[in-house]
N, C-alpha and C positions, 0 to 999 in steps of 0.2 A: 504494500500500500504506500502511496505517496501522498504527501500533504504539504501545503504551504500555509503556515499559520501567521496571521497578522494581528498584532495587538491594535485594537481600534478604540476610538472614543465614541464612534457610532458607525453602523453599517446597515445596509438594506439591500434587498434583492427585488427588482421590479420585473414582472412578467406581464406582457400585453398591457402595459400602462398602469398596472396595479401592484401594490406592494405585497409580495408573497411572504416575506419575513423581514424583521428588523430588530436590531438590538442597539442599546446604548454601549456603555463601556463593556469590553469583552474581547472575544477572539472571533475573527473571521477565519473559517477553516475551509480551504479549498482542498478537496479530497478526490483521489483517483485510485481505482482498483486496477491492478495489472494482471495479466494472464498468470494463473496459478496462485493468486492471493487467496487467503483463507480468512474465516471469521476470527481465528485466533490472532492473526496479524491486525485485523481491524480493532479487536479488543485491546491489544497492546498499544496501538496508536492512540486510542481514546484515553487509556490510562496515562500515557505519557503527556498528552496535551492538557489533561485536567490537572496534572501536578507540576507542569513546567512553570518555573518561577521567572516570569518575565514582566511582572507588574512591580512598580516601585513601592518600597516601604517608606516610612516616615523619614528615613535618612537618604532617600533618593536612590537606593540600591535595588536592582532587580532581584527581589527576594520573596515575592508573593505570587501565588497561582491565581488562575481565574476563579477557582473555588474560594480562595482566601478573600478576594475582593468582591465576591458575589456578582461576577460579571456574566454576561450572556455568551452563548455560542451561536454563531450563524454558520451553518454547515451547507456548503455548496458543492455539488458534484462538478468535477472538471477533468474530463478525460484527456485534455490537451497537456496535462502535466506529464503524461507518458510520451511526449513528443521526442522523436529521434531526428536530429538535424544533421547527422554525420554524413549522410549520403547525398546531400545536395541542398537546394534552397527550399524545397517543399518538405515540410515535416512529415514523417511517417508515424502512424499511431498504432502500429502492429503490436506493440507491447501492452497497449490498453486492453483490459478485459473485454470480452464480447459484451454487447449491450445487456443481455439478460443477466449475465454474471455480475457485471458492473452495478446494475440496478439492485440485485439481491444483496451485494456487499454494502452498497451505499445505504440501503434501507436497514440493514442489520446495524451498521454504524450509528445511524440516527436513532434507532430504537434503543440501543445500548446507552447512547448519550442521554436520551430522555429519562432513562431509568436511573442514571447516575448524577444528573445535574438538573437543577430546577428550571433553568431558562434556556431552551433550545429552540431555535428558529431554523428554517431551511429555505433553500430554493426548491426547484422541481427538477428531478432527473430528466436529462435530455431536452430541457426547454431552452429556448433562446432567452437568456437572462441578461439584465443590466445590473451590475453589481456596483453599488455606490459605497464608498468607505472613506473615513478619515483615519488614516494610519497614524497611530499615536507613537511618536518617537522620531522617526519611523522604526518599528520593530517588525521584521519579516524573517521568518525562520522556515527553511525547507526541512522536512522530516521524511525519512524513508524507513519503513518497517519491513524488514525482510525476515524470512524464516530463519531461526537461529541455527 
């Protein structure tokens, strides 16, 4: 599983002119399932991002997690994270999970997030989405969760 995690002061996803999901302070999580990824990898990715200490404490140090600051999660599927540009100018997405498998793992990830965290918003799998965000910092962290 691949993810790009952005610390935000606010973020929202717009689909067909309407807001599908929105949060204030928290994490925008762009997530991609690759071929062969498992639910165990999705679970490990979620555990990692919920505990990742990337919010500032009173001393200004990145010492607090999204759970510590009671922030929101905005989870957006993004198969383009699996892009391979090594063969030319047009990205190849052959490493991305097939759509049915990608949807299953994305929905599992969202379901687990909702069970573990009080504020979870989403985009919509395979939709044409407009993602608006105010990146706080900026703090943007790529995360790869491979089978151990």
